[in-house]
C-alpha positions in Angstrom: 213.3 -114.7 35.4 212.5 -117.5 33.0 211.1 -117.4 29.7 207.5 -117.1 30.7 208.4 -113.7 32.8 210.1 -112.3 29.8 207.3 -113.4 27.5 205.1 -111.4 29.9 207.4 -108.6 30.4 207.7 -108.0 26.5 203.8 -108.4 26.4 203.6 -105.7 29.2 205.8 -103.6 27.2 203.9 -103.5 24.0 200.4 -103.7 25.2 200.3 -102.6 28.9 203.0 -99.9 29.1 201.6 -97.9 31.7 201.4 -100.7 33.9 205.1 -101.8 32.9 206.0 -98.3 33.7 204.5 -98.2 37.3 205.8 -101.5 38.3 209.5 -100.5 36.9 209.4 -97.2 38.9 207.9 -98.8 42.0 210.5 -101.6 41.8 207.6 -104.4 41.9 208.6 -105.4 38.3 211.2 -108.2 38.9 209.3 -109.9 41.6 206.0 -109.7 40.1 207.7 -111.5 36.7 209.4 -114.0 38.7 205.8 -115.0 40.6 204.0 -114.9 36.9 206.8 -117.2 35.7 206.5 -119.6 38.8 202.8 -119.6 38.2 203.0 -120.4 34.5 205.4 -123.3 35.1 203.3 -124.5 37.8 200.3 -124.1 35.6 201.9 -125.8 32.8 203.1 -128.8 34.8 199.7 -129.7 36.0 198.0 -129.4 32.7 200.7 -131.6 31.1 199.9 -134.1 33.6 196.2 -133.7 33.5 196.3 -134.1 29.2 198.5 -137.1 29.7 196.1 -138.9 31.9 193.1 -137.8 30.2 194.8 -139.0 26.7 196.4 -142.4 27.8 199.8 -141.0 27.4 201.5 -143.3 29.9 205.2 -144.8 30.5 203.8 -147.8 29.0 203.3 -146.4 25.7 206.5 -145.0 26.0 208.1 -148.2 26.3 205.8 -149.8 23.5 206.1 -147.2 20.9 208.3 -144.3 21.7 207.8 -142.4 18.4 203.8 -142.0 19.1 204.8 -141.2 22.9 207.0 -138.3 21.5 204.6 -137.1 19.1 201.6 -137.0 21.5 203.9 -135.4 24.4 204.9 -132.6 21.9 201.1 -132.0 21.2 200.2 -131.8 24.9 203.2 -129.6 25.6 202.0 -127.2 22.6 198.6 -127.2 23.5 199.3 -126.6 27.6 201.7 -123.8 26.3 198.7 -122.1 24.3 196.4 -122.3 27.3 199.3 -120.8 29.9 200.1 -118.2 27.4 196.2 -117.0 26.9 195.7 -117.6 30.7 198.8 -115.7 32.2 201.1 -114.5 29.6 198.7 -112.2 27.6 196.0 -111.6 30.2 
């Protein structure tokens, strides 16, 4: 389980304890968290690519102005992280 799965596990423990306990007892928790982790990684990657394209963050920009590219990529990654947390981690 990766960091996203662990984040969701923490959320379940704190906010949906009955769901967490039920999945733990039934033996479904680990596979569920691994699945969430994979879904989040996939969604995160897709969002990054969509945002890069929509905002013109290209390899050419990276070559021309590496500092701007880094700043814009960090901003995109931050926003994509917020979206996946809202949609999958804390849902």
